[in-house]
Phi, psi and omega in degrees: 000139179245102187294344188260015174284160171298151191306307184300317181293321180298315183286327174296319179294319181294328176299326178284329184276330188269039185297341178281357180227098177305326179296312182290329174297313180297316180295319181296316178294325177298313178296319180305326185255016187233091183301327182294316178290321177303320182296322176295311183299324182294345177281350178279156171304148188307314184289347180264000183276356187301140184304312185299326180286315179296317179296319180296320178297317178296320178293321178301328181268004168110003179295143182286128178215124001295146179189168184288157178302326183302324178294318176298313183301316182299317181292317181300318182286324185276332188229038186300322181299321178291317178301313181301318180299315179296314181301317182288332183273336187245175178220160170280106184230042185303127172254093179263102186288342177296339175301337178301332179293335176265334180281324186300320175301324177290322174302316181295318178297327182285320191243323185076266178231174180101166182297140182238137172250122182257128176232112182260128175263137189070049192282345185056246178265002177075022185291337180272012178269010186235050179294341179281354182254004183243156169260155184226152173217114179256124184247124178273158181296339178277003178096348179286151185227138172244125182242148177223119182089166185238014177266189176296118192273159164274115186269143179210130175275135188241137166237145185087194184232073177291156178283087183281131184285151174256357173220158176289150177295148176268099186266116183268340186199141177215136180205169182209160179234138176203146174299327181221074181298142182258137181274119183294346178264003181265109183302321181295315180297320180287329174295322177295317177302316180295324179296334180284343178293136185298147196307314188278357194263074182295325180295321176296321179297318180294320177298320180298316180297320177296316181298320178297317179297320179297311183293326182293337177292331181210075188307133183289160178277101182248134181246138174277127178168168175288131188297324181288319184283337187261337193298308185301316181295322181291328177298335179297341183273354181295132178303144185297331183272009185243150174267126182274136171238117171267128182220161178201154181213119180056047182237312188293340176301335183275357174273145171299157185309316182293324179291329175297316178298318178297319181295316178301318180295317179298312182295321177299319179295317181294320178294315181298328180278358179075019183276340181192166161263161185230117176247116182246147181212090189222165175300156188297336181268000190277313178238080189299331179297326177284316181301325181296342179272358182267155172292166180298140176270162177294155180304122178074006182288129180246098179216155175287155172260118178271124183240151174229117179055038174088007179232137181291135177236351181188167170249131186234141170299141185302332180248017172087011184286338183206158179214127170254115185258129176228005184289000000 
């Protein structure tokens, strides 16, 4: 998703991306063809016009989802001041832990073995800081399966030969940065996270509840701050015997274009100085320098570009369902 597109273009794009939610496809197409609703949304700050946030605000206020576009439209027109208030007060901070199934191979490629320090930028509630507490199952197209752990797994379909781990990472330190970090022990904040899950996706909701319970047992160290301004200082806290991995997933898209450039420059400097590895997982237009190192994607293919230290190593499903590895 690209939050800084013009409203009609943004909702048309989201209709192509949200194929896992028929409701959101219908709502996005409805907004695309509805100048009156577009005009309301256009009064929001650019980064707040994003479909998932506007839809989440409407759902927070009681619109039926799944449900017809007419129900969404009626609520937006009748209760716009309330919708606007929710949108301005909240953020899209989805913590999709299934993405760990696509991130963990990149972590393994970066470190192999030894203690790992994880620092997530745009961490939200920090739910993706616990890859050592989950089981995984990677399935190849030839029918072969690689499993890690013996609990209910995070499933991921694999193409190529990613470096799949045979043991969980040894995490010595974990922390995160967010403009508005969410407290896993705050029922209201966790209810908002659940509200961000797309309407038809009950399995994602159940994973989220499990992830919240895991994190609540040992709440992560999350700092409020600008990711560019806070990152270097927080890296100083990494234990000396550990390899630091800075990672993010569906986060940098929310930065304005110049800040994305600044972030890429900062991360390149940190990697070059040997202070960390960098695992990025963003839409193809977000960090173009990384995307340019990837092979051509299929016509109309909507997938994240998975990067390691500034170079593309795979294409990943936005919610972690699949990974094509070419690194």
